C-alpha positions as CSV (number, residue, x, y, z in Angstrom):
1,M,159.3,135.8,204.7
2,K,158.2,138.1,207.5
3,N,155.2,136.9,209.5
4,K,152.3,139.3,209.2
5,L,150.8,140.8,212.4
6,K,147.5,139.2,213.5
7,V,145.6,142.4,213.4
8,S,143.0,143.9,211.1
9,V,143.4,147.5,209.8
10,L,141.1,150.0,208.2
11,Y,142.9,152.6,206.1
12,V,141.0,155.7,205.1
13,E,142.5,158.1,202.5
14,D,140.8,160.2,199.8
15,E,143.9,160.6,197.5
16,L,144.1,157.7,195.1
17,L,147.9,157.5,194.6
18,I,148.7,157.8,198.3
19,R,146.0,155.3,199.1
20,Q,147.5,152.7,196.7
21,T,151.0,153.3,198.0
22,I,150.2,153.0,201.7
23,S,147.9,150.0,201.0
24,E,150.8,148.1,199.4
25,M,152.9,148.7,202.5
26,L,150.1,147.7,204.9
27,E,149.4,144.5,203.0
28,K,152.9,143.3,203.7
29,D,152.6,143.9,207.4
30,V,149.1,143.0,208.5
31,D,146.9,140.0,208.3
32,E,143.7,141.8,207.2
33,L,143.4,145.2,205.4
34,H,140.3,147.2,204.5
35,V,140.4,150.4,202.6
36,A,137.9,153.4,202.3
37,S,138.1,156.6,200.2
38,D,136.4,159.0,202.6
39,G,135.3,159.5,206.2
40,Q,131.7,158.4,205.6
41,M,132.7,155.2,203.9
42,G,135.3,154.6,206.6
43,L,132.7,154.9,209.4
44,E,130.3,152.5,207.6
45,K,133.1,149.9,207.1
46,F,134.1,150.2,210.7
47,K,130.5,149.5,211.8
48,E,130.5,146.4,209.6
49,L,134.1,145.0,210.2
50,K,135.2,146.3,213.7
51,P,138.9,146.3,212.8
52,D,141.7,146.5,215.5
53,I,143.4,149.7,214.1
54,V,142.1,152.7,212.1
55,I,144.6,154.7,210.1
56,T,143.1,157.9,208.5
57,D,144.0,161.1,206.8
58,I,142.5,164.2,208.4
59,K,141.2,166.3,205.5
60,M,138.7,164.3,203.4
61,P,135.4,164.9,201.6
62,K,132.0,164.1,203.2
63,M,133.5,163.6,206.7
64,D,136.9,164.6,208.0
65,G,139.2,162.2,209.8
66,F,138.7,163.7,213.3
67,T,134.9,163.5,213.0
68,M,135.0,159.9,211.8
69,L,137.3,158.9,214.7
70,Q,135.1,160.6,217.2
71,K,132.1,158.5,216.0
72,I,134.2,155.4,215.9
73,R,135.3,155.9,219.5
74,E,131.7,156.2,220.5
75,I,131.1,152.7,219.0
76,S,134.4,151.1,220.2
77,P,136.4,153.1,222.8
78,N,139.4,150.8,222.8
79,V,140.1,150.8,219.1
80,K,143.6,151.9,218.2
81,T,143.6,155.1,216.0
82,V,146.3,156.7,213.9
83,I,146.2,160.0,212.0
84,I,148.2,161.0,209.0
85,S,149.3,164.7,208.7
86,V,151.6,166.8,206.6
87,Y,155.0,168.0,207.9
88,G,154.7,171.2,210.0
89,D,151.0,170.7,210.9
90,S,151.8,170.8,214.6
91,K,148.5,172.2,215.6
92,K,146.6,169.2,214.2
93,V,149.1,166.8,215.8
94,L,148.6,168.4,219.3
95,D,144.8,168.3,218.7
96,A,145.1,164.6,217.9
97,I,147.1,163.9,221.1
98,N,144.4,165.7,223.1
99,R,141.7,163.6,221.5
100,G,143.4,160.4,222.6
101,I,144.8,159.3,219.3
102,N,147.3,156.4,219.6
103,G,149.8,157.5,216.9
104,F,150.4,159.8,214.0
105,L,152.4,159.6,210.8
106,I,153.9,162.5,208.9
107,K,153.8,162.6,205.1
108,P,155.7,161.3,203.2
109,I,155.4,158.0,205.0
110,F,158.3,155.5,205.0
111,K,158.0,151.8,205.3
112,T,160.2,151.6,208.5
113,Q,158.2,154.3,210.2
114,L,154.9,152.6,209.4
115,S,156.2,149.1,210.5
116,N,157.5,150.4,213.8
117,L,154.2,152.0,214.6
118,L,152.2,148.9,213.7
119,N,154.4,146.7,215.8
120,S,153.9,149.0,218.8
121,L,150.2,149.0,218.4
122,D,150.2,145.2,217.9
123,R,151.9,144.8,221.3
124,Q,149.3,147.1,222.9
125,I,146.5,145.1,221.3
126,E,147.9,141.8,222.4
127,K,148.2,143.1,226.0
128,Q,144.6,144.1,225.9
129,R,143.6,140.7,224.5
130,E,145.5,138.9,227.3
131,E,143.7,141.1,229.9
132,Q,140.4,140.2,228.3
133,R,141.3,136.5,228.3
134,K,142.2,136.7,232.0
135,K,138.9,138.5,232.8
136,K,137.0,135.9,230.8
137,R,138.8,133.0,232.7
138,M,138.0,134.7,236.0
139,F,134.4,135.2,234.8
140,D,134.1,131.6,233.8
141,L,135.7,130.3,237.0
142,A,133.1,132.3,239.0
143,R,130.4,130.3,237.1
144,I,131.9,126.8,237.6
145,D,131.2,124.6,240.6
146,P,134.7,123.6,242.0
147,L,133.7,120.1,243.0
148,T,131.8,118.8,239.9
149,K,133.4,121.2,237.3
150,F,129.9,121.8,235.9
151,L,128.2,125.2,235.9
152,N,127.1,126.6,239.3
153,Q,123.9,128.4,239.9
154,Q,125.0,131.8,238.4
155,G,126.4,130.0,235.4
156,M,123.1,128.3,234.8
157,I,121.1,131.5,235.3
158,D,123.3,133.1,232.5
159,R,122.7,130.0,230.3
160,L,118.9,130.1,230.9
161,T,118.8,133.8,230.1
162,H,120.5,133.1,226.8
163,E,118.1,130.3,226.0
164,T,115.0,132.4,226.7
165,T,116.3,134.9,224.1
166,I,116.7,132.2,221.6
167,F,113.2,130.9,222.3
168,D,111.6,134.3,222.0
169,R,113.4,134.9,218.7
170,S,112.4,131.5,217.4
171,L,108.7,132.5,217.8
172,Y,109.1,135.4,215.5
173,E,110.7,133.1,212.9
174,N,107.7,130.7,213.3
175,N,110.1,127.9,214.4
176,P,109.5,127.5,218.1
177,R,112.3,126.0,220.1
178,P,110.9,124.8,223.4
179,F,113.1,124.0,226.4
180,A,112.5,122.7,229.9
181,I,114.6,122.5,233.1
182,L,114.8,119.5,235.3
183,L,115.8,119.8,239.0
184,C,117.1,116.7,240.7
185,E,117.3,116.9,244.5
186,I,119.1,114.5,246.8
187,H,116.3,114.5,249.4
188,N,118.4,112.8,252.1
189,F,121.5,114.9,251.5
190,R,121.8,116.1,255.2
191,K,121.2,112.6,256.5
192,I,124.1,111.2,254.3
193,G,126.3,114.0,255.7
194,K,125.5,113.2,259.3
195,E,126.0,109.4,258.9
196,H,129.0,109.4,256.5
197,G,130.6,112.8,256.6
198,L,131.4,115.6,254.1
199,T,133.7,113.5,252.0
200,A,130.9,111.0,251.4
201,V,128.5,113.8,250.4
202,D,131.0,115.0,247.8
203,E,131.4,111.5,246.5
204,V,127.6,111.1,246.2
205,I,127.3,114.4,244.3
206,I,130.1,113.6,241.9
207,S,128.6,110.1,241.2
208,V,125.1,111.5,240.7
209,C,126.4,114.1,238.3
210,K,128.3,111.5,236.3
211,I,125.2,109.3,236.1
212,I,123.1,112.2,234.9
213,W,125.7,113.5,232.5
214,S,125.9,110.0,230.8
215,M,122.1,110.1,230.2
216,I,121.7,113.6,228.6
217,R,122.5,114.8,225.1
218,R,125.4,117.0,223.9
219,Q,123.2,120.1,223.6
220,D,121.8,119.8,227.1
221,V,123.4,121.7,230.0
222,I,124.1,120.4,233.5
223,S,124.8,122.5,236.7
224,R,125.1,122.1,240.4
225,W,122.4,124.4,241.5
226,S,123.0,124.0,245.2
227,P,124.9,121.6,247.5
228,S,122.1,119.0,247.1
229,E,120.5,119.9,243.8
230,I,121.5,119.3,240.1
231,M,119.7,121.3,237.4
232,L,119.5,120.4,233.7
233,L,118.6,122.7,230.8
234,L,117.0,120.5,228.2
235,T,116.8,122.1,224.8
236,N,114.1,121.2,222.2
237,T,112.3,119.4,225.0
238,D,108.8,119.9,226.5
239,K,107.6,119.1,230.0
240,K,106.5,115.6,229.0
241,G,109.9,114.7,227.6
242,A,111.6,116.2,230.7
243,T,109.4,114.2,233.0
244,F,110.2,111.0,231.1
245,L,113.9,111.7,231.5
246,G,113.4,112.6,235.2
247,Q,111.9,109.2,235.8
248,K,114.7,107.4,234.0
249,I,117.3,109.4,236.0
250,I,115.6,108.5,239.3
251,Q,115.6,104.8,238.4
252,R,119.3,104.9,237.3
253,I,120.5,106.6,240.4
254,S,118.5,104.3,242.7
255,L,119.9,101.2,241.0
256,Q,123.5,102.5,241.0
257,K,125.2,101.3,244.2
258,I,127.3,104.2,245.3
259,K,129.8,103.1,248.0
260,F,132.0,105.0,250.4
261,K,134.6,103.1,252.5
262,N,133.0,99.8,251.4
263,K,129.5,101.0,252.6
264,T,126.6,101.4,250.2
265,I,125.0,104.8,250.5
266,D,121.2,104.9,250.1
267,I,120.2,107.9,248.0
268,N,116.7,109.3,247.8
269,P,116.4,111.4,244.7
270,L,113.4,113.6,243.7
271,F,112.8,115.7,240.7
272,G,110.8,118.7,239.5
273,I,110.1,120.1,236.0
274,G,109.7,123.6,234.6
275,E,108.8,124.4,231.0
276,Y,109.5,127.8,229.5
277,Y,106.9,129.8,227.7
278,T,107.2,133.3,226.2
279,K,107.6,136.3,228.5
280,L,108.3,134.1,231.5
281,S,111.2,135.4,233.5
282,V,114.0,133.1,234.5
283,D,113.2,133.6,238.2
284,N,109.6,132.5,237.6
285,L,110.7,129.5,235.5
286,V,112.9,128.3,238.4
287,Q,110.2,129.0,240.9
288,N,107.7,126.9,238.8
289,T,110.3,124.1,238.9
290,F,110.6,124.2,242.6
291,N,106.8,124.2,243.0
292,D,106.6,121.1,240.7
293,L,109.2,119.4,242.9
294,Q,107.1,120.2,246.1
295,E,103.9,118.9,244.4
296,R,105.6,115.6,243.5
297,M,107.0,115.3,247.0
298,Y,103.6,115.6,248.6
299,S,101.3,114.1,245.9
300,V,100.0,110.6,245.8
301,P,103.1,108.4,245.5
302,K,103.7,107.0,242.0
303,I,107.1,105.6,242.8
304,D,108.0,102.5,244.7
305,P,110.3,103.6,247.5
306,L,112.5,100.5,247.3
307,T,113.2,100.1,243.6
308,K,112.5,103.7,242.6
309,F,110.5,102.3,239.6
310,L,106.8,103.1,239.2
311,N,104.4,101.5,241.7
312,K,101.0,100.1,240.9
313,S,99.3,103.6,240.8
314,G,102.1,104.9,238.5
315,M,101.9,102.0,236.2
316,L,98.1,102.3,235.9
317,D,98.6,105.9,234.8
318,R,101.2,104.8,232.3
319,L,99.0,102.0,230.9
320,N,96.0,104.4,230.4
321,H,98.3,106.8,228.7
322,E,99.6,104.1,226.3
323,K,96.0,103.0,225.7
324,K,95.0,106.6,224.6
325,K,98.1,106.8,222.4
326,V,97.2,103.5,220.7
327,E,93.6,104.6,220.2
328,K,94.8,107.7,218.2
329,K,96.7,105.6,215.7
330,S,95.3,104.1,212.6
331,D,94.4,100.4,212.4
332,K,97.5,99.8,210.3
333,E,99.7,101.4,212.9
334,N,98.0,99.3,215.6
335,E,99.3,96.0,214.3
336,Y,101.2,95.5,217.5
337,A,99.7,97.9,220.1
338,F,101.4,96.9,223.3
339,T,101.8,93.9,225.7
340,I,102.1,93.7,229.4
341,L,104.2,91.1,231.2
342,F,103.8,90.1,234.8
343,C,106.6,88.5,236.8
344,Q,105.8,87.0,240.2
345,I,108.1,85.6,242.8
346,T,106.1,82.6,244.1
347,N,108.3,81.8,247.0
348,Y,108.6,85.4,248.3
349,T,107.1,84.5,251.7
350,N,109.4,81.6,252.2
351,I,112.5,83.7,251.4
352,E,111.2,86.4,253.8
353,S,110.8,84.0,256.6
354,H,114.4,82.7,256.2
355,Q,116.3,85.9,255.2
356,G,114.1,88.6,256.7
357,L,113.0,92.0,255.2
358,K,116.6,92.9,254.2
359,G,116.9,89.6,252.3
360,V,113.7,90.0,250.3
361,N,114.5,93.7,249.6
362,S,117.9,92.7,248.3
363,M,116.3,90.1,246.1
364,I,113.7,92.5,244.7
365,L,116.3,95.1,243.9
366,S,118.6,92.6,242.2
367,L,115.7,91.1,240.2
368,A,114.4,94.5,239.2
369,K,117.8,95.7,238.1
370,E,118.5,92.6,236.0
371,I,115.1,92.9,234.2
372,W,115.6,96.6,233.7
373,L,119.0,95.9,232.0
374,M,117.2,93.6,229.6
375,I,114.4,95.8,228.3
376,R,114.4,98.6,225.8
377,R,114.4,102.3,226.4
378,Q,110.7,102.7,225.5
379,D,109.6,99.9,227.9
380,T,108.4,100.7,231.4
381,I,109.0,98.7,234.5
382,A,107.0,98.8,237.8
383,R,106.8,97.1,241.1
384,W,103.1,96.1,241.0
385,S,103.1,94.5,244.5
386,K,105.6,93.4,247.0
387,N,106.4,90.2,245.0
388,E,105.3,91.2,241.5
389,I,107.0,93.2,238.7
390,M,105.1,94.4,235.7
391,L,106.5,95.4,232.3
392,L,104.8,97.6,229.7
393,L,106.1,96.7,226.2
394,P,105.1,99.1,223.5
395,E,104.8,97.9,219.9
396,T,105.2,94.3,221.0
397,D,102.9,91.3,220.4
398,E,102.1,88.5,222.9
399,M,104.7,86.3,221.3
400,G,107.4,88.9,221.9
401,G,106.4,89.2,225.5
402,G,106.6,85.5,225.9
403,I,110.1,85.4,224.4
404,L,111.2,88.1,226.8
405,S,109.8,86.2,229.8
406,E,111.9,83.1,228.8
407,K,115.0,85.3,228.5
408,I,114.4,86.8,232.0
409,L,113.9,83.3,233.4
410,N,117.1,82.0,231.9
411,K,119.0,85.1,233.0
412,I,117.9,84.7,236.6
413,K,118.9,81.0,236.6
414,T,122.5,81.9,235.5
415,I,123.3,84.8,237.9
416,N,122.6,83.0,241.2
417,L,121.3,85.8,243.4
418,K,122.7,85.7,246.9
419,F,122.1,87.4,250.3
420,N,124.7,87.0,253.1
421,N,126.6,84.6,250.9
422,E,123.5,82.3,250.8
423,L,122.0,81.4,247.5
424,L,118.4,82.7,247.0
425,N,116.5,80.0,245.2
426,I,114.0,82.3,243.4
427,R,111.0,80.7,241.8
428,L,109.2,82.8,239.1
429,R,106.2,82.6,237.0
430,F,104.9,84.9,234.3
431,G,101.8,86.2,232.7
432,V,101.6,87.8,229.2
433,K,98.8,89.5,227.4
434,E,98.6,91.8,224.3
435,Y,96.3,94.8,224.5
436,S,93.0,94.7,222.5
437,S,90.8,97.7,221.8
438,T,87.9,95.7,223.3
439,L,89.5,95.5,226.7
440,T,89.8,98.1,229.5
441,I,93.0,98.3,231.4
442,E,91.5,96.6,234.4
443,E,90.3,93.7,232.2
444,L,93.7,93.5,230.6
445,V,95.4,93.2,234.0
446,K,92.9,90.6,235.2
447,I,93.5,88.4,232.2
448,V,97.3,88.6,232.7
449,I,97.0,87.6,236.3
450,E,94.7,84.6,235.3
451,N,97.3,83.6,232.6
452,M,100.0,83.7,235.3
453,Q,98.1,81.2,237.4
454,N,98.5,78.7,234.6
455,W,102.2,79.3,234.0
456,R,104.6,76.7,235.0
457,I,106.7,77.6,238.1
458,S,110.4,77.6,237.5
């Protein structure tokens, strides 16, 4: 059986018998056929279906074939058009050629004549499609970063523009679809380049992109905005959600040891957030994001520079936020409000005197990473002081906090942390306290520290 051509055809003819005969021929040759009985109907069907080829008689009621094709060409200039005329009507044939018609058929129409014309048009259509595919590939390549293979800046601008359209439309449908953008900057990008070279910089960018990509959802979009900046488009996400993700990304990047030629490269990532609202241009959205990054850079530090987790100030903000969240819940929902867990290295000074600053920094980083790997996504970790780590454990009672402290203690015993091939004999003690509505955050922290003093040292 002959394979049908992968084209769609609109056939317009007012005479019933001729329409049925030609339609039967066309059905054997083409993949998709639509039929109309006059020019007006043909025009309406074209607007709805956008076929590849239009075959039409000239003289028809309501609208003649030439008028219909003229209107169709205004809609789609590249559509292939064919007219059907009677033998000896040379004037109309010449007129058709002058109008840019792609082919004509003389009545009576024979199957071979029709098939040959369709095959010729099919080859022309396929050539056009291939050219369009090439243009699209070139267009897409112009929007892809050659190093990371993610979108580049122009590609992200196109995606943001598309997302703003979706958001504005969702407002009219009373189903708002918020989105935010997150900009992650490698703040010491130039320093890495000077110390390790261009190849090392490329390795850092690829590694950072892989880390971020592993943390986002399928519907989110990642791009390399500039040599040192990665931008994320976070659909169905507000500024609060984007900020939470930004903090997690900073922590993950900081804990990941990226090496180049057996040397660990220190990375200093920062982030900024921008949330879209109606009638905000893409340029202003991006500018708001850069402004937020600058504010975070020069505001009161909330991040510990060594571990990249929250510092004391950042954790106090987080505790007060959790307290307000708990207070909004009903008593039944507050069965387990939250618990805080303190972990103190009691022999920090002794290790520092033997191993120096690099030794204790290595110890803190290793300890923080091991604890971070043991907690849940909703938990928060902070470096409270130089030798203390605090955990905020939502929806956890005091017993749950105590169980976690035992697990941390047992884990640290088994991993044998070392520095310069020398075993670091870390001694830890813990303090645990569940939040009560009668306590302020300051009182809660004070009780935890008092409890820690009574904890056995291991």
